[in-house]
N, CA, C and O atoms as CSV, one atom per row, in Angstrom:
chain,resi,resn,atom,element,x,y,z
A,1,MET,N,N,64.911,-17.489,-38.784
A,1,MET,CA,C,66.032,-16.609,-39.007
A,1,MET,C,C,66.507,-16.674,-40.463
A,1,MET,O,O,66.928,-15.672,-41.040
A,2,LEU,N,N,66.428,-17.870,-41.036
A,2,LEU,CA,C,66.858,-18.018,-42.421
A,2,LEU,C,C,65.974,-17.205,-43.361
A,2,LEU,O,O,66.464,-16.591,-44.308
A,3,GLY,N,N,64.654,-17.205,-43.091
A,3,GLY,CA,C,63.737,-16.436,-43.927
A,3,GLY,C,C,64.011,-14.949,-43.857
A,3,GLY,O,O,63.943,-14.256,-44.872
A,4,ILE,N,N,64.319,-14.451,-42.669
A,4,ILE,CA,C,64.644,-13.030,-42.510
A,4,ILE,C,C,65.927,-12.716,-43.268
A,4,ILE,O,O,66.027,-11.681,-43.927
A,5,PHE,N,N,66.911,-13.615,-43.175
A,5,PHE,CA,C,68.163,-13.416,-43.906
A,5,PHE,C,C,67.916,-13.378,-45.416
A,5,PHE,O,O,68.444,-12.514,-46.117
A,6,VAL,N,N,67.120,-14.310,-45.903
A,6,VAL,CA,C,66.854,-14.364,-47.342
A,6,VAL,C,C,66.100,-13.121,-47.814
A,6,VAL,O,O,66.447,-12.529,-48.836
A,7,ALA,N,N,65.062,-12.727,-47.060
A,7,ALA,CA,C,64.213,-11.616,-47.502
A,7,ALA,C,C,64.891,-10.261,-47.379
A,7,ALA,O,O,64.710,-9.397,-48.237
A,8,PHE,N,N,65.669,-10.068,-46.321
A,8,PHE,CA,C,66.174,-8.722,-46.058
A,8,PHE,C,C,67.671,-8.541,-46.278
A,8,PHE,O,O,68.169,-7.417,-46.221
A,9,VAL,N,N,68.402,-9.635,-46.529
A,9,VAL,CA,C,69.835,-9.511,-46.806
A,9,VAL,C,C,70.158,-10.081,-48.189
A,9,VAL,O,O,70.722,-9.386,-49.034
A,10,LEU,N,N,69.806,-11.326,-48.411
A,10,LEU,CA,C,70.176,-11.989,-49.658
A,10,LEU,C,C,69.432,-11.418,-50.869
A,10,LEU,O,O,70.046,-11.175,-51.907
A,11,ALA,N,N,68.126,-11.203,-50.750
A,11,ALA,CA,C,67.350,-10.679,-51.882
A,11,ALA,C,C,67.842,-9.298,-52.318
A,11,ALA,O,O,68.024,-9.085,-53.517
A,12,PRO,N,N,68.069,-8.342,-51.396
A,12,PRO,CA,C,68.610,-7.054,-51.850
A,12,PRO,C,C,70.007,-7.178,-52.452
A,12,PRO,O,O,70.335,-6.489,-53.418
A,13,HIS,N,N,70.834,-8.063,-51.877
A,13,HIS,CA,C,72.183,-8.248,-52.414
A,13,HIS,C,C,72.131,-8.807,-53.841
A,13,HIS,O,O,72.837,-8.325,-54.727
A,14,LEU,N,N,71.299,-9.818,-54.053
A,14,LEU,CA,C,71.161,-10.375,-55.401
A,14,LEU,C,C,70.542,-9.358,-56.356
A,14,LEU,O,O,70.896,-9.310,-57.534
A,15,GLY,N,N,69.619,-8.547,-55.845
A,15,GLY,CA,C,69.009,-7.508,-56.677
A,15,GLY,C,C,70.027,-6.484,-57.148
A,15,GLY,O,O,69.989,-6.054,-58.301
A,16,VAL,N,N,70.934,-6.092,-56.266
A,16,VAL,CA,C,71.991,-5.140,-56.647
A,16,VAL,C,C,72.900,-5.763,-57.696
A,16,VAL,O,O,73.292,-5.097,-58.654
A,17,ARG,N,N,73.237,-7.030,-57.521
A,17,ARG,CA,C,74.093,-7.709,-58.514
A,17,ARG,C,C,73.384,-7.840,-59.851
A,17,ARG,O,O,74.003,-7.654,-60.899
A,18,MET,N,N,72.087,-8.160,-59.830
A,18,MET,CA,C,71.344,-8.294,-61.085
A,18,MET,C,C,71.145,-6.937,-61.747
A,18,MET,O,O,71.128,-6.841,-62.974
A,19,ARG,N,N,70.994,-5.891,-60.947
A,19,ARG,CA,C,70.857,-4.550,-61.518
A,19,ARG,C,C,72.123,-4.158,-62.271
A,19,ARG,O,O,72.055,-3.494,-63.306
A,20,ALA,N,N,73.280,-4.571,-61.752
A,20,ALA,CA,C,74.540,-4.291,-62.441
A,20,ALA,C,C,74.695,-5.173,-63.679
A,20,ALA,O,O,75.240,-4.728,-64.689
A,21,ALA,N,N,74.226,-6.409,-63.610
A,21,ALA,CA,C,74.383,-7.341,-64.736
A,21,ALA,C,C,73.391,-7.066,-65.861
A,21,ALA,O,O,73.702,-7.299,-67.030
A,22,TYR,N,N,72.200,-6.573,-65.520
A,22,TYR,CA,C,71.155,-6.305,-66.505
A,22,TYR,C,C,70.721,-4.843,-66.414
A,22,TYR,O,O,69.707,-4.536,-65.788
A,23,PRO,N,N,71.478,-3.944,-67.033
A,23,PRO,CA,C,71.147,-2.511,-66.928
A,23,PRO,C,C,69.777,-2.160,-67.525
A,23,PRO,O,O,69.178,-1.161,-67.127
A,24,SER,N,N,69.278,-2.954,-68.461
A,24,SER,CA,C,67.981,-2.651,-69.063
A,24,SER,C,C,66.834,-2.848,-68.065
A,24,SER,O,O,65.780,-2.227,-68.202
A,25,ASP,N,N,67.033,-3.701,-67.077
A,25,ASP,CA,C,66.013,-3.959,-66.058
A,25,ASP,C,C,66.302,-3.217,-64.755
A,25,ASP,O,O,65.792,-3.585,-63.697
A,26,ARG,N,N,67.107,-2.190,-64.839
A,26,ARG,CA,C,67.535,-1.438,-63.661
A,26,ARG,C,C,66.367,-0.845,-62.875
A,26,ARG,O,O,66.407,-0.792,-61.645
A,27,ASP,N,N,65.339,-0.407,-63.573
A,27,ASP,CA,C,64.211,0.245,-62.913
A,27,ASP,C,C,63.274,-0.743,-62.202
A,27,ASP,O,O,62.337,-0.319,-61.525
A,28,LEU,N,N,63.511,-2.032,-62.344
A,28,LEU,CA,C,62.669,-3.034,-61.694
A,28,LEU,C,C,63.161,-3.433,-60.306
A,28,LEU,O,O,62.526,-4.247,-59.636
A,29,PHE,N,N,64.292,-2.866,-59.866
A,29,PHE,CA,C,64.886,-3.273,-58.597
A,29,PHE,C,C,63.921,-3.083,-57.425
A,29,PHE,O,O,63.643,-4.041,-56.704
A,30,TRP,N,N,63.410,-1.876,-57.221
A,30,TRP,CA,C,62.550,-1.612,-56.069
A,30,TRP,C,C,61.186,-2.293,-56.170
A,30,TRP,O,O,60.707,-2.814,-55.162
A,31,PRO,N,N,60.539,-2.314,-57.336
A,31,PRO,CA,C,59.270,-3.054,-57.389
A,31,PRO,C,C,59.430,-4.553,-57.099
A,31,PRO,O,O,58.602,-5.148,-56.410
A,32,LEU,N,N,60.489,-5.148,-57.623
A,32,LEU,CA,C,60.697,-6.570,-57.364
A,32,LEU,C,C,61.090,-6.840,-55.919
A,32,LEU,O,O,60.704,-7.860,-55.349
A,33,LEU,N,N,61.855,-5.933,-55.326
A,33,LEU,CA,C,62.214,-6.091,-53.921
A,33,LEU,C,C,60.973,-5.935,-53.035
A,33,LEU,O,O,60.818,-6.656,-52.048
A,34,ALA,N,N,60.102,-5.004,-53.386
A,34,ALA,CA,C,58.844,-4.856,-52.648
A,34,ALA,C,C,57.981,-6.101,-52.810
A,34,ALA,O,O,57.306,-6.513,-51.867
A,35,TYR,N,N,57.995,-6.698,-53.991
A,35,TYR,CA,C,57.256,-7.944,-54.225
A,35,TYR,C,C,57.803,-9.056,-53.338
A,35,TYR,O,O,57.027,-9.804,-52.744
A,36,VAL,N,N,59.112,-9.177,-53.239
A,36,VAL,CA,C,59.717,-10.211,-52.395
A,36,VAL,C,C,59.289,-10.008,-50.943
A,36,VAL,O,O,58.908,-10.962,-50.265
A,37,TRP,N,N,59.353,-8.770,-50.473
A,37,TRP,CA,C,58.971,-8.492,-49.081
A,37,TRP,C,C,57.483,-8.741,-48.859
A,37,TRP,O,O,57.098,-9.301,-47.833
A,38,ALA,N,N,56.637,-8.329,-49.813
A,38,ALA,CA,C,55.193,-8.532,-49.671
A,38,ALA,C,C,54.839,-10.013,-49.710
A,38,ALA,O,O,53.912,-10.447,-49.027
A,39,THR,N,N,55.561,-10.782,-50.493
A,39,THR,CA,C,55.306,-12.219,-50.571
A,39,THR,C,C,55.805,-12.929,-49.315
A,39,THR,O,O,55.217,-13.927,-48.897
A,40,ALA,N,N,56.864,-12.435,-48.720
A,40,ALA,CA,C,57.403,-13.053,-47.510
A,40,ALA,C,C,56.538,-12.764,-46.285
A,40,ALA,O,O,56.538,-13.553,-45.341
A,41,ALA,N,N,55.807,-11.661,-46.278
A,41,ALA,CA,C,55.024,-11.263,-45.105
A,41,ALA,C,C,53.998,-12.328,-44.678
A,41,ALA,O,O,53.942,-12.646,-43.490
A,42,PRO,N,N,53.183,-12.895,-45.588
A,42,PRO,CA,C,52.260,-13.952,-45.134
A,42,PRO,C,C,52.985,-15.180,-44.582
A,42,PRO,O,O,52.485,-15.848,-43.677
A,43,GLY,N,N,54.155,-15.471,-45.128
A,43,GLY,CA,C,54.928,-16.607,-44.624
A,43,GLY,C,C,55.407,-16.386,-43.199
A,43,GLY,O,O,55.354,-17.298,-42.375
A,44,PHE,N,N,55.878,-15.173,-42.905
A,44,PHE,CA,C,56.311,-14.862,-41.546
A,44,PHE,C,C,55.135,-14.865,-40.578
A,44,PHE,O,O,55.255,-15.328,-39.444
A,45,TRP,N,N,53.992,-14.343,-41.034
A,45,TRP,CA,C,52.800,-14.324,-40.196
A,45,TRP,C,C,52.330,-15.751,-39.903
A,45,TRP,O,O,51.940,-16.064,-38.778
A,46,ALA,N,N,52.370,-16.610,-40.921
A,46,ALA,CA,C,51.999,-18.022,-40.729
A,46,ALA,C,C,52.960,-18.698,-39.755
A,46,ALA,O,O,52.553,-19.554,-38.969
A,47,LEU,N,N,54.220,-18.319,-39.808
A,47,LEU,CA,C,55.198,-18.877,-38.876
A,47,LEU,C,C,54.873,-18.467,-37.439
A,47,LEU,O,O,55.023,-19.266,-36.514
A,48,CYS,N,N,54.430,-17.230,-37.253
A,48,CYS,CA,C,54.008,-16.786,-35.911
A,48,CYS,C,C,52.809,-17.596,-35.427
A,48,CYS,O,O,52.750,-17.982,-34.260
A,49,GLU,N,N,51.861,-17.852,-36.314
A,49,GLU,CA,C,50.706,-18.679,-35.949
A,49,GLU,C,C,51.141,-20.100,-35.605
A,49,GLU,O,O,50.586,-20.719,-34.697
A,50,TYR,N,N,52.120,-20.612,-36.319
A,50,TYR,CA,C,52.651,-21.949,-36.037
A,50,TYR,C,C,53.248,-21.996,-34.633
A,50,TYR,O,O,53.057,-22.974,-33.910
A,51,PHE,N,N,53.969,-20.945,-34.248
A,51,PHE,CA,C,54.549,-20.910,-32.909
A,51,PHE,C,C,53.465,-20.836,-31.833
A,51,PHE,O,O,53.661,-21.338,-30.726
A,52,ARG,N,N,52.324,-20.215,-32.146
A,52,ARG,CA,C,51.200,-20.216,-31.206
A,52,ARG,C,C,50.668,-21.629,-31.005
A,52,ARG,O,O,50.349,-22.034,-29.887
A,53,VAL,N,N,50.578,-22.370,-32.103
A,53,VAL,CA,C,50.124,-23.764,-32.001
A,53,VAL,C,C,51.107,-24.565,-31.155
A,53,VAL,O,O,50.694,-25.346,-30.297
A,54,CYS,N,N,52.390,-24.379,-31.387
A,54,CYS,CA,C,53.403,-25.095,-30.605
A,54,CYS,C,C,53.316,-24.747,-29.124
A,54,CYS,O,O,53.499,-25.611,-28.266
A,55,GLU,N,N,53.036,-23.486,-28.826
A,55,GLU,CA,C,52.897,-23.065,-27.433
A,55,GLU,C,C,51.691,-23.734,-26.772
A,55,GLU,O,O,51.764,-24.149,-25.615
A,56,GLU,N,N,50.577,-23.837,-27.511
A,56,GLU,CA,C,49.403,-24.520,-26.962
A,56,GLU,C,C,49.687,-26.003,-26.743
A,56,GLU,O,O,49.223,-26.583,-25.761
A,57,ILE,N,N,50.433,-26.611,-27.633
A,57,ILE,CA,C,50.794,-28.021,-27.469
A,57,ILE,C,C,51.706,-28.184,-26.260
A,57,ILE,O,O,51.580,-29.154,-25.512
A,58,ARG,N,N,52.615,-27.249,-26.069
A,58,ARG,CA,C,53.513,-27.293,-24.906
A,58,ARG,C,C,52.730,-27.199,-23.600
A,58,ARG,O,O,53.110,-27.798,-22.594
A,59,ARG,N,N,51.640,-26.446,-23.623
A,59,ARG,CA,C,50.786,-26.307,-22.438
A,59,ARG,C,C,49.849,-27.510,-22.251
A,59,ARG,O,O,48.990,-27.505,-21.368
A,60,ASP,N,N,50.020,-28.520,-23.075
A,60,ASP,CA,C,49.176,-29.715,-23.072
A,60,ASP,C,C,47.723,-29.366,-23.380
A,60,ASP,O,O,46.790,-29.906,-22.785
A,61,ASN,N,N,47.564,-28.454,-24.321
A,61,ASN,CA,C,46.244,-28.024,-24.778
A,61,ASN,C,C,46.168,-28.203,-26.295
A,61,ASN,O,O,45.846,-27.269,-27.028
A,62,SER,N,N,46.468,-29.412,-26.746
A,62,SER,CA,C,46.574,-29.679,-28.182
A,62,SER,C,C,45.255,-29.510,-28.915
A,62,SER,O,O,45.209,-28.942,-30.006
A,63,PHE,N,N,44.183,-30.007,-28.311
A,63,PHE,CA,C,42.886,-30.002,-28.980
A,63,PHE,C,C,42.055,-28.825,-28.464
A,63,PHE,O,O,41.140,-28.992,-27.658
A,64,SER,N,N,42.398,-27.645,-28.947
A,64,SER,CA,C,41.718,-26.444,-28.472
A,64,SER,C,C,41.219,-25.609,-29.648
A,64,SER,O,O,41.676,-25.759,-30.781
A,65,ARG,N,N,40.289,-24.745,-29.353
A,65,ARG,CA,C,39.752,-23.834,-30.378
A,65,ARG,C,C,40.828,-22.857,-30.855
A,65,ARG,O,O,40.806,-22.428,-32.009
A,66,GLU,N,N,41.761,-22.506,-29.982
A,66,GLU,CA,C,42.853,-21.604,-30.376
A,66,GLU,C,C,43.703,-22.222,-31.478
A,66,GLU,O,O,44.102,-21.541,-32.422
A,67,ASN,N,N,43.979,-23.523,-31.351
A,67,ASN,CA,C,44.752,-24.205,-32.387
A,67,ASN,C,C,43.984,-24.272,-33.701
A,67,ASN,O,O,44.571,-24.158,-34.777
A,68,VAL,N,N,42.681,-24.456,-33.609
A,68,VAL,CA,C,41.859,-24.475,-34.827
A,68,VAL,C,C,41.936,-23.114,-35.519
A,68,VAL,O,O,42.109,-23.040,-36.735
A,69,LYS,N,N,41.805,-22.038,-34.740
A,69,LYS,CA,C,41.876,-20.687,-35.320
A,69,LYS,C,C,43.246,-20.423,-35.942
A,69,LYS,O,O,43.342,-19.861,-37.033
A,70,SER,N,N,44.302,-20.832,-35.243
A,70,SER,CA,C,45.653,-20.616,-35.770
A,70,SER,C,C,45.888,-21.414,-37.050
A,70,SER,O,O,46.479,-20.899,-37.999
A,71,LEU,N,N,45.435,-22.653,-37.084
A,71,LEU,CA,C,45.619,-23.462,-38.287
A,71,LEU,C,C,44.792,-22.940,-39.454
A,71,LEU,O,O,45.229,-23.022,-40.601
A,72,ARG,N,N,43.609,-22.408,-39.182
A,72,ARG,CA,C,42.817,-21.785,-40.248
A,72,ARG,C,C,43.521,-20.541,-40.765
A,72,ARG,O,O,43.509,-20.274,-41.967
A,73,ALA,N,N,44.132,-19.779,-39.870
A,73,ALA,CA,C,44.886,-18.594,-40.288
A,73,ALA,C,C,46.080,-18.999,-41.147
A,73,ALA,O,O,46.371,-18.357,-42.156
A,74,ILE,N,N,46.771,-20.067,-40.746
A,74,ILE,CA,C,47.894,-20.566,-41.541
A,74,ILE,C,C,47.412,-20.962,-42.931
A,74,ILE,O,O,48.066,-20.656,-43.929
A,75,PHE,N,N,46.272,-21.639,-42.996
A,75,PHE,CA,C,45.686,-22.033,-44.279
A,75,PHE,C,C,45.464,-20.809,-45.178
A,75,PHE,O,O,45.876,-20.807,-46.338
A,76,ARG,N,N,44.821,-19.786,-44.648
A,76,ARG,CA,C,44.538,-18.587,-45.455
A,76,ARG,C,C,45.813,-17.852,-45.844
A,76,ARG,O,O,45.947,-17.397,-46.980
A,77,LEU,N,N,46.746,-17.735,-44.908
A,77,LEU,CA,C,47.989,-17.016,-45.196
A,77,LEU,C,C,48.814,-17.726,-46.267
A,77,LEU,O,O,49.360,-17.081,-47.163
A,78,LEU,N,N,48.904,-19.037,-46.177
A,78,LEU,CA,C,49.701,-19.759,-47.167
A,78,LEU,C,C,49.018,-19.812,-48.527
A,78,LEU,O,O,49.694,-19.849,-49.554
A,79,LEU,N,N,47.698,-19.815,-48.547
A,79,LEU,CA,C,47.018,-19.706,-49.845
A,79,LEU,C,C,47.262,-18.324,-50.459
A,79,LEU,O,O,47.426,-18.198,-51.672
A,80,THR,N,N,47.284,-17.303,-49.621
A,80,THR,CA,C,47.603,-15.957,-50.106
A,80,THR,C,C,49.018,-15.912,-50.670
A,80,THR,O,O,49.260,-15.345,-51.736
A,81,MET,N,N,49.937,-16.512,-49.945
A,81,MET,CA,C,51.326,-16.545,-50.417
A,81,MET,C,C,51.446,-17.309,-51.732
A,81,MET,O,O,52.174,-16.892,-52.633
A,82,SER,N,N,50.736,-18.416,-51.838
A,82,SER,CA,C,50.747,-19.203,-53.060
A,82,SER,C,C,50.203,-18.392,-54.236
A,82,SER,O,O,50.766,-18.417,-55.331
A,83,ALA,N,N,49.107,-17.677,-54.000
A,83,ALA,CA,C,48.531,-16.841,-55.063
A,83,ALA,C,C,49.498,-15.740,-55.473
A,83,ALA,O,O,49.629,-15.438,-56.659
A,84,MET,N,N,50.178,-15.137,-54.498
A,84,MET,CA,C,51.142,-14.079,-54.827
A,84,MET,C,C,52.305,-14.627,-55.658
A,84,MET,O,O,52.787,-13.960,-56.574
A,85,LEU,N,N,52.747,-15.827,-55.337
A,85,LEU,CA,C,53.826,-16.437,-56.118
A,85,LEU,C,C,53.365,-16.762,-57.533
A,85,LEU,O,O,54.119,-16.582,-58.490
A,86,LEU,N,N,52.130,-17.241,-57.671
A,86,LEU,CA,C,51.591,-17.513,-59.008
A,86,LEU,C,C,51.450,-16.228,-59.820
A,86,LEU,O,O,51.732,-16.216,-61.018
A,87,VAL,N,N,51.017,-15.152,-59.175
A,87,VAL,CA,C,50.911,-13.864,-59.872
A,87,VAL,C,C,52.293,-13.397,-60.321
A,87,VAL,O,O,52.442,-12.865,-61.421
A,88,GLY,N,N,53.295,-13.592,-59.480
A,88,GLY,CA,C,54.663,-13.227,-59.863
A,88,GLY,C,C,55.153,-14.020,-61.060
A,88,GLY,O,O,55.765,-13.459,-61.969
A,89,ALA,N,N,54.890,-15.317,-61.068
A,89,ALA,CA,C,55.298,-16.146,-62.206
A,89,ALA,C,C,54.554,-15.728,-63.471
A,89,ALA,O,O,55.147,-15.655,-64.547
A,90,ALA,N,N,53.249,-15.452,-63.340
A,90,ALA,CA,C,52.473,-15.001,-64.499
A,90,ALA,C,C,52.976,-13.648,-64.998
A,90,ALA,O,O,53.004,-13.395,-66.203
A,91,GLY,N,N,53.372,-12.787,-64.070
A,91,GLY,CA,C,53.911,-11.482,-64.466
A,91,GLY,C,C,55.208,-11.612,-65.240
A,91,GLY,O,O,55.428,-10.892,-66.214
A,92,LEU,N,N,56.067,-12.525,-64.814
A,92,LEU,CA,C,57.318,-12.736,-65.551
A,92,LEU,C,C,57.042,-13.264,-66.955
A,92,LEU,O,O,57.694,-12.862,-67.919
A,93,VAL,N,N,56.073,-14.165,-67.060
A,93,VAL,CA,C,55.724,-14.694,-68.383
A,93,VAL,C,C,55.096,-13.604,-69.239
A,93,VAL,O,O,55.397,-13.497,-70.427
A,94,ALA,N,N,54.222,-12.793,-68.640
A,94,ALA,CA,C,53.538,-11.741,-69.398
A,94,ALA,C,C,54.510,-10.673,-69.900
A,94,ALA,O,O,54.332,-10.128,-70.990
A,95,PHE,N,N,55.541,-10.376,-69.097
A,95,PHE,CA,C,56.511,-9.366,-69.506
A,95,PHE,C,C,57.673,-9.957,-70.285
A,95,PHE,O,O,58.665,-9.278,-70.549
A,96,ARG,N,N,57.544,-11.221,-70.650
A,96,ARG,CA,C,58.520,-11.927,-71.491
A,96,ARG,C,C,59.940,-11.880,-70.924
A,96,ARG,O,O,60.914,-11.688,-71.652
A,97,GLN,N,N,60.025,-12.059,-69.624
A,97,GLN,CA,C,61.346,-12.142,-68.995
A,97,GLN,C,C,61.902,-13.533,-69.257
A,97,GLN,O,O,61.192,-14.530,-69.125
A,98,ARG,N,N,63.126,-13.594,-69.616
A,98,ARG,CA,C,63.739,-14.865,-69.961
A,98,ARG,C,C,64.509,-15.443,-68.767
A,98,ARG,O,O,65.725,-15.628,-68.813
A,99,HIS,N,N,63.767,-15.714,-67.718
A,99,HIS,CA,C,64.358,-16.289,-66.519
A,99,HIS,C,C,63.562,-17.547,-66.139
A,99,HIS,O,O,62.791,-17.528,-65.180
A,100,PRO,N,N,63.751,-18.639,-66.894
A,100,PRO,CA,C,62.950,-19.836,-66.617
A,100,PRO,C,C,63.223,-20.426,-65.232
A,100,PRO,O,O,62.328,-21.021,-64.630
A,101,THR,N,N,64.433,-20.271,-64.726
A,101,THR,CA,C,64.737,-20.799,-63.401
A,101,THR,C,C,63.926,-20.076,-62.335
A,101,THR,O,O,63.408,-20.708,-61.414
A,102,VAL,N,N,63.810,-18.760,-62.452
A,102,VAL,CA,C,63.045,-17.979,-61.483
A,102,VAL,C,C,61.570,-18.347,-61.568
A,102,VAL,O,O,60.901,-18.496,-60.546
A,103,ILE,N,N,61.066,-18.492,-62.788
A,103,ILE,CA,C,59.656,-18.882,-62.956
A,103,ILE,C,C,59.421,-20.258,-62.348
A,103,ILE,O,O,58.416,-20.467,-61.668
A,104,LEU,N,N,60.326,-21.195,-62.580
A,104,LEU,CA,C,60.197,-22.534,-62.021
A,104,LEU,C,C,60.245,-22.506,-60.492
A,104,LEU,O,O,59.477,-23.209,-59.835
A,105,LEU,N,N,61.140,-21.700,-59.926
A,105,LEU,CA,C,61.213,-21.580,-58.467
A,105,LEU,C,C,59.936,-20.972,-57.895
A,105,LEU,O,O,59.467,-21.403,-56.842
A,106,LEU,N,N,59.370,-19.983,-58.569
A,106,LEU,CA,C,58.116,-19.387,-58.111
A,106,LEU,C,C,56.985,-20.413,-58.146
A,106,LEU,O,O,56.182,-20.488,-57.215
A,107,LEU,N,N,56.921,-21.197,-59.209
A,107,LEU,CA,C,55.884,-22.226,-59.308
A,107,LEU,C,C,56.062,-23.322,-58.261
A,107,LEU,O,O,55.083,-23.812,-57.699
A,108,MET,N,N,57.303,-23.703,-58.001
A,108,MET,CA,C,57.555,-24.704,-56.967
A,108,MET,C,C,57.202,-24.156,-55.589
A,108,MET,O,O,56.638,-24.878,-54.767
A,109,GLY,N,N,57.523,-22.900,-55.327
A,109,GLY,CA,C,57.159,-22.279,-54.056
A,109,GLY,C,C,55.655,-22.189,-53.887
A,109,GLY,O,O,55.130,-22.416,-52.797
A,110,ALA,N,N,54.958,-21.854,-54.974
A,110,ALA,CA,C,53.497,-21.778,-54.923
A,110,ALA,C,C,52.897,-23.149,-54.638
A,110,ALA,O,O,51.963,-23.266,-53.845
A,111,ALA,N,N,53.429,-24.183,-55.280
A,111,ALA,CA,C,52.921,-25.537,-55.053
A,111,ALA,C,C,53.202,-25.991,-53.621
A,111,ALA,O,O,52.346,-26.604,-52.983
A,112,ALA,N,N,54.398,-25.693,-53.120
A,112,ALA,CA,C,54.742,-26.104,-51.759
A,112,ALA,C,C,53.874,-25.388,-50.727
A,112,ALA,O,O,53.400,-26.010,-49.777
A,113,SER,N,N,53.667,-24.093,-50.906
A,113,SER,CA,C,52.846,-23.365,-49.927
A,113,SER,C,C,51.379,-23.799,-50.021
A,113,SER,O,O,50.686,-23.845,-49.005
A,114,ALA,N,N,50.903,-24.114,-51.221
A,114,ALA,CA,C,49.527,-24.614,-51.348
A,114,ALA,C,C,49.384,-25.981,-50.689
A,114,ALA,O,O,48.361,-26.256,-50.062
A,115,LEU,N,N,50.382,-26.832,-50.819
A,115,LEU,CA,C,50.347,-28.148,-50.186
A,115,LEU,C,C,50.301,-28.021,-48.669
A,115,LEU,O,O,49.500,-28.691,-48.017
A,116,VAL,N,N,51.145,-27.174,-48.104
A,116,VAL,CA,C,51.145,-26.981,-46.652
A,116,VAL,C,C,49.826,-26.351,-46.205
A,116,VAL,O,O,49.328,-26.663,-45.123
A,117,ALA,N,N,49.257,-25.469,-47.027
A,117,ALA,CA,C,47.969,-24.862,-46.692
A,117,ALA,C,C,46.872,-25.918,-46.616
A,117,ALA,O,O,46.053,-25.898,-45.698
A,118,VAL,N,N,46.852,-26.834,-47.571
A,118,VAL,CA,C,45.847,-27.898,-47.567
A,118,VAL,C,C,46.037,-28.803,-46.353
A,118,VAL,O,O,45.061,-29.220,-45.730
A,119,LEU,N,N,47.284,-29.106,-46.017
A,119,LEU,CA,C,47.545,-29.923,-44.832
A,119,LEU,C,C,47.111,-29.206,-43.555
A,119,LEU,O,O,46.554,-29.833,-42.654
A,120,ALA,N,N,47.359,-27.901,-43.468
A,120,ALA,CA,C,46.928,-27.132,-42.299
A,120,ALA,C,C,45.410,-27.109,-42.191
A,120,ALA,O,O,44.864,-27.180,-41.090
A,121,ASN,N,N,44.727,-27.010,-43.327
A,121,ASN,CA,C,43.262,-27.024,-43.312
A,121,ASN,C,C,42.732,-28.385,-42.843
A,121,ASN,O,O,41.803,-28.446,-42.037
A,122,ALA,N,N,43.310,-29.454,-43.338
A,122,ALA,CA,C,42.882,-30.789,-42.910
A,122,ALA,C,C,43.150,-30.987,-41.422
A,122,ALA,O,O,42.320,-31.550,-40.708
A,123,LEU,N,N,44.291,-30.530,-40.961
A,123,LEU,CA,C,44.622,-30.649,-39.542
A,123,LEU,C,C,43.697,-29.802,-38.682
A,123,LEU,O,O,43.342,-30.204,-37.574
A,124,SER,N,N,43.305,-28.637,-39.177
A,124,SER,CA,C,42.385,-27.794,-38.397
A,124,SER,C,C,41.021,-28.473,-38.257
A,124,SER,O,O,40.390,-28.386,-37.203
A,125,GLN,N,N,40.564,-29.150,-39.322
A,125,GLN,CA,C,39.293,-29.873,-39.235
A,125,GLN,C,C,39.392,-31.024,-38.234
A,125,GLN,O,O,38.469,-31.261,-37.454
A,126,LEU,N,N,40.501,-31.724,-38.263
A,126,LEU,CA,C,40.706,-32.835,-37.343
A,126,LEU,C,C,40.757,-32.341,-35.897
A,126,LEU,O,O,40.145,-32.945,-35.016
A,127,ILE,N,N,41.464,-31.274,-35.653
A,127,ILE,CA,C,41.577,-30.730,-34.297
A,127,ILE,C,C,40.239,-30.153,-33.843
A,127,ILE,O,O,39.899,-30.238,-32.662
A,128,ARG,N,N,39.483,-29.573,-34.757
A,128,ARG,CA,C,38.155,-29.052,-34.396
A,128,ARG,C,C,37.263,-30.176,-33.902
A,128,ARG,O,O,36.587,-30.047,-32.882
A,129,ARG,N,N,37.268,-31.287,-34.642
A,129,ARG,CA,C,36.445,-32.439,-34.225
A,129,ARG,C,C,36.927,-33.023,-32.902
A,129,ARG,O,O,36.120,-33.415,-32.059
A,130,ALA,N,N,38.245,-33.078,-32.723
A,130,ALA,CA,C,38.796,-33.592,-31.468
A,130,ALA,C,C,38.452,-32.659,-30.302
A,130,ALA,O,O,38.178,-33.122,-29.195
A,131,ALA,N,N,38.467,-31.353,-30.551
A,131,ALA,CA,C,38.112,-30.394,-29.495
A,131,ALA,C,C,36.642,-30.545,-29.114
A,131,ALA,O,O,36.293,-30.447,-27.938
A,132,GLU,N,N,35.782,-30.782,-30.095
A,132,GLU,CA,C,34.360,-31.016,-29.792
A,132,GLU,C,C,34.179,-32.268,-28.956
A,132,GLU,O,O,33.404,-32.263,-27.999
A,133,LEU,N,N,34.888,-33.354,-29.302
A,133,LEU,CA,C,34.809,-34.584,-28.515
A,133,LEU,C,C,35.348,-34.369,-27.101
A,133,LEU,O,O,34.804,-34.896,-26.131
A,134,LYS,N,N,36.410,-33.600,-27.002
A,134,LYS,CA,C,36.990,-33.308,-25.689
A,134,LYS,C,C,36.004,-32.517,-24.832
A,134,LYS,O,O,35.843,-32.791,-23.643
A,135,ASP,N,N,35.347,-31.536,-25.446
A,135,ASP,CA,C,34.353,-30.751,-24.712
A,135,ASP,C,C,33.192,-31.634,-24.248
A,135,ASP,O,O,32.703,-31.470,-23.130
A,136,GLU,N,N,32.750,-32.563,-25.091
A,136,GLU,CA,C,31.679,-33.482,-24.708
A,136,GLU,C,C,32.110,-34.371,-23.540
A,136,GLU,O,O,31.341,-34.604,-22.608
A,137,ASN,N,N,33.355,-34.865,-23.605
A,137,ASN,CA,C,33.874,-35.696,-22.525
A,137,ASN,C,C,33.995,-34.909,-21.230
A,137,ASN,O,O,33.701,-35.438,-20.158
A,138,ASP,N,N,34.419,-33.664,-21.310
A,138,ASP,CA,C,34.543,-32.831,-20.113
A,138,ASP,C,C,33.189,-32.594,-19.461
A,138,ASP,O,O,33.098,-32.470,-18.240
A,139,LEU,N,N,32.131,-32.531,-20.278
A,139,LEU,CA,C,30.794,-32.295,-19.736
A,139,LEU,C,C,30.212,-33.545,-19.080
A,139,LEU,O,O,29.419,-33.437,-18.144
A,140,THR,N,N,30.596,-34.727,-19.558
A,140,THR,CA,C,30.014,-35.959,-19.019
A,140,THR,C,C,30.702,-36.427,-17.743
A,140,THR,O,O,30.119,-37.202,-16.985
A,141,ILE,N,N,31.889,-35.990,-17.497
A,141,ILE,CA,C,32.620,-36.465,-16.308
A,141,ILE,C,C,32.299,-35.671,-15.105
A,141,ILE,O,O,32.828,-35.942,-14.027
């Protein structure tokens, strides 16, 4: 819920305030708002995949191929989000925008999403191996 609030309420509100404070950058309001929404989309999709994993765990099906697929999807989605954040930071630097705090926040967000992506990938490999062992055990009993 917090992510939806930030993406669809707080970001437009801050954009309107910045448009009033910086009239020279007035024409960047909609492109930057579209960038925020496009960058948030992989994060929301990854969150949906996370809830699928939680549902499988609730069903006592932790070591399943479905969880491996969901964790791989989370890995790809968060790497996409990280790349989009890096492109945004590079764009601000390329256009000589003097907002070091925003650039720093974009870089920190990119690093955090890349870290979670790597952890999701490692966890997917671990669960894949556990699912294979579980399948072998099911066949021998």
